[in-house]
N, C-alpha and C positions, 0 to 999 in steps of 0.2 A: 666513599664519595663516588667512585666509578659506578658502583651498583645503583646509587640513587639517580645518577645521570642516565644510565641505561633504562632504569625503571620509568623515569620521567619521560624519556623519549618514546618508550613503548606505549605508555598511557596516552601521550599526545597523538601518536599515530593511530591508535585505536579510536580515540575520540574523533579524529578527522575522518576516519572510515565511516563512522556512524553518521557523520554530518553531511555526507555526500548526497547530492540530489540523485534520486532513483526513479526510473521509468519502467513500467510494465505494460505489455500488451497481452490481453487475455482473450481467449476464444471460448464461447459458450458451448457446452455439450448439447444444450437443448436446441438451439437454432443456428449455431455457427456465427452469431454476431460478435463483433469486436468491442472490447472495453479497454480504454486506456487509463492508466493510473500514473500519477506523478507525485512524488514526495519532494517538497522543497528542501533546500539546504538548511534553512533556519527553523528551529522549533518543531511544531507539530502540524504544520500547514501542508496542504497538498491539493490535488484536484482529481476529479473523476469525470470521464466522458463515456457515456453509453449512447446507443442509438436514440434513447428517449430522454436522457437527462445529462446535462453538462453543468458542472459547478464546483465550488470549493469543497474541500473535505478536511476533516480533522484526522490526523494520522497518529495511531497508537502503535508503538514498537513493542512487540512481545517476544517471548523466547521462541524462536523458530517461526515467527509469523509477523505480519504487518497488517493492521486493520485500518481501513479507510471508512470514515463515517460521514455521510452527507445527509443533511436535513433540509427538506423542501416542503413548505406548507405543512401538511399533516403526515407526510411520509418520512420515515427514517430508513436510509439505505446503509447497510453494514456489509462491507466487502472485505473478506479476510484472505490474504495470500499466505499459503503455507510453504515455507522455504524448502522443507525436506523433499517434497515431490513436485513443487511449483503448481499445485492445484489451488483452486479457489472455491470459496463458498460465498454466495451472495444471498442476502435476506433483506426484503423490503417489508417493513411493518407500516400499516396505515391503510387508507382507502385503496391504494394500488398494490396491495400485498402480493408478493411473489417470492419464489426462491429459484436459484440457479446454481450450477456448478460448472467447472471447466478447468482449463489449463492456462497457465501464464508463462511468459518468457520475459526476462529482464532484458531491456534494450538500451542502447545509447540514445541520448537526447537528439 
C-alpha cells in the first residue's frame, strides 16, 4: 500500500512538472534577433514571437526537445528547442522559406 501511495505521488509530481508553463528566449546566430516562445499550461498550446511574426503555436513535446509549429497563410514555421544544449533549429516552408539556428535560454514568466 505504501509503495502504491509513493508511486502515485511520484507520477502526480511528474505530471505536474510536465504541465508547467514554460518560456524561452532565443537568439539567432544569423542576425542576433530575439525570438520568444511560450508553452501554455494546458494541452499543446503556445505562442511564438519573432521580429516578423507573432502568433499562436501548437507545441509538441519530444524526447529531449520541444517543437513549436506556427501556420500563417501559406507559411509553416517549425521551431525546435533541443534541451541537451539549448540550441534551436528554425525552418520556414512556403513563400517566405528560410532557416535559422541559435541558442535558447529558459526564463521565468
